C-alpha positions in Angstrom: 125.6 180.7 302.2 122.1 180.1 303.7 121.0 181.3 307.1 122.7 184.7 307.0 121.8 188.0 305.6 124.1 190.7 304.3 123.5 194.4 304.7 125.6 197.0 302.9 126.5 199.7 305.4 126.3 202.5 302.9 122.8 201.5 301.8 121.8 201.2 305.5 122.9 204.8 306.1 120.8 205.9 303.2 117.7 204.3 304.8 118.2 205.1 308.5 120.8 207.9 308.5 124.2 208.1 310.1 122.9 208.3 313.7 120.8 205.2 313.3 123.8 203.3 311.8 126.1 204.5 314.5 123.7 203.2 317.1 123.7 199.7 315.5 127.5 199.7 315.2 128.1 200.9 318.8 127.0 197.5 320.1 129.7 195.6 318.2 132.4 194.1 320.4 135.5 192.2 319.5 137.8 192.2 322.5 140.4 189.8 320.9 141.0 192.3 318.1 140.6 195.9 319.1 141.4 197.1 315.5 138.4 195.2 314.1 136.1 196.8 316.7 137.6 200.3 316.3 137.2 200.2 312.6 133.5 199.3 312.6 132.6 201.7 315.4 134.6 204.8 314.4 135.8 204.4 310.8 133.5 202.3 308.7 130.9 205.0 308.1 133.4 207.6 307.0 135.2 205.1 304.8 131.8 204.1 303.2 130.9 207.8 302.5 134.2 208.4 300.7 134.2 205.0 298.9 137.5 204.1 300.4 136.1 200.7 301.4 132.6 199.2 301.8 131.5 197.4 304.9 129.0 194.5 304.8 127.2 193.6 308.0 126.3 189.9 308.5 123.1 189.1 310.4 121.7 185.8 311.7 118.4 185.0 313.3 118.3 184.7 317.1 115.0 184.1 318.9 113.3 185.1 315.7 115.1 188.5 315.5 118.0 189.5 313.2 121.2 190.2 315.2 124.6 191.4 314.0 127.0 188.5 314.2 129.9 189.9 312.2 131.1 192.0 309.4 133.7 192.4 306.7 135.0 195.3 304.7 136.2 195.2 301.1 138.4 197.6 299.1 140.1 197.6 295.7 143.9 197.5 296.0 147.0 196.5 294.0 149.6 194.1 295.2 153.1 192.9 294.2 153.8 189.2 294.2 157.4 188.0 294.1 157.9 185.8 291.0 160.7 183.9 292.7 158.8 183.1 295.8 159.9 179.6 296.9 156.3 178.5 297.6 154.9 179.7 294.3 153.8 176.6 292.5 153.6 176.3 288.7 149.8 176.0 288.9 149.4 179.2 290.9 152.0 181.0 288.8 150.0 180.3 285.7 146.8 181.5 287.4 148.4 184.7 288.6 149.9 185.4 285.2 146.4 185.3 283.6 145.4 188.3 285.8 148.6 190.1 286.6 151.2 192.1 284.7 154.8 190.9 285.0 157.4 193.5 286.0 160.8 192.3 284.6 162.8 194.9 286.5 161.3 194.1 289.9 160.8 190.4 289.0 157.3 190.5 290.4 153.7 190.3 289.3 151.5 193.4 289.7 147.8 192.7 290.3 144.7 194.6 291.2 142.5 192.5 293.5 139.7 193.0 296.1 141.2 193.3 299.6 139.3 191.8 302.6 140.3 194.8 304.7 138.5 193.8 307.9 136.9 190.7 309.1 135.4 190.1 312.6 132.8 188.4 314.7 130.5 190.2 317.2 131.2 189.0 320.7 128.4 191.1 322.3 125.7 188.9 323.9 127.7 185.8 322.7 126.4 186.4 319.1 129.9 185.2 317.9 128.6 181.7 318.6 126.0 182.0 315.9 128.7 182.0 313.1 132.1 180.4 312.7 135.2 182.2 311.5 135.2 179.8 308.5 131.6 180.8 307.6 132.2 184.5 307.9 135.3 184.3 305.7 133.4 182.2 303.1 130.6 184.8 303.0 133.2 187.5 302.3 134.7 185.3 299.5 131.3 184.6 298.1 130.5 188.3 298.0 133.7 188.9 296.1 132.9 186.1 293.6 129.5 187.7 292.9 131.2 191.1 292.3 133.7 189.5 289.9 130.9 188.0 287.8 130.5 191.6 286.6 133.9 193.0 287.2 136.2 190.1 286.3 139.0 188.6 288.2 139.5 185.4 290.3 141.7 186.5 293.2 141.2 188.1 296.6 143.8 188.9 299.3 144.0 190.0 302.9 146.5 191.1 305.5 146.7 189.8 309.1 149.0 190.1 312.1 152.0 187.8 312.2 150.5 185.3 314.6 150.6 181.6 313.8 146.9 181.0 314.8 145.8 183.7 312.3 148.1 182.6 309.5 147.1 178.9 310.0 143.4 179.9 309.9 143.7 181.6 306.6 145.9 179.0 305.0 143.4 176.3 306.1 140.8 178.3 304.2 142.8 178.2 301.0 144.9 181.4 301.3 148.6 181.4 300.3 151.2 183.4 302.2 153.0 185.5 299.6 154.8 188.1 301.7 154.6 190.8 304.3 153.9 194.5 304.2 155.7 197.0 306.4 153.3 199.3 308.3 153.1 203.0 308.1 153.9 204.9 311.3 150.2 205.7 311.9 149.3 202.0 311.5 151.7 200.7 314.1 149.7 202.1 317.0 146.7 200.0 316.0 148.6 196.8 315.6 151.6 197.0 317.9 153.8 195.4 315.2 156.0 196.5 312.3 154.4 194.5 309.6 151.4 192.4 308.4 151.4 189.0 306.6 149.8 189.1 303.1 147.8 186.2 301.9 146.2 185.5 298.5 143.4 183.2 297.4 142.3 182.0 294.0 138.5 181.9 294.0 137.2 178.8 292.2 
């Protein structure tokens, strides 16, 4: 997508050091989703160093200067998809079967796929107005597609809070609701709920 620049956080740390990176991340603000803000400010660097996930900063031009407008984090995970899900169409079933292993005992497909672990816009200084949620999500999907040119695969997935506005946003962008995941005890403090909705997308 034109008009935006991606910066890999791990590579940025190599260039300017952890303190320099922390200074950049400290200005990120996402009041509507504290978990998104907390992750970038306090977890992203450590996760990048250990390769648990990799964060990509999205920049746009504002008054001829690059400004941080959002970010997303990617990780490699495995998922289970109920083979008897009532909304699993024949077309999607065939696509999943090409990239997943079927578990006859559990009656589910097991698949490894990139997880969009975090996604958020920067509300500091109204920079959120320089990018739409649709654009940020598309940039993340485009990044995954470029990775899969070398790695293989055609799917990505994400997890979000069980809120109609969030689920509708992702479904409008081509994601399919395939289930829910119960949260671990230490995760419940961040989300204030017992589960997250899981959504899958076939990348054309």
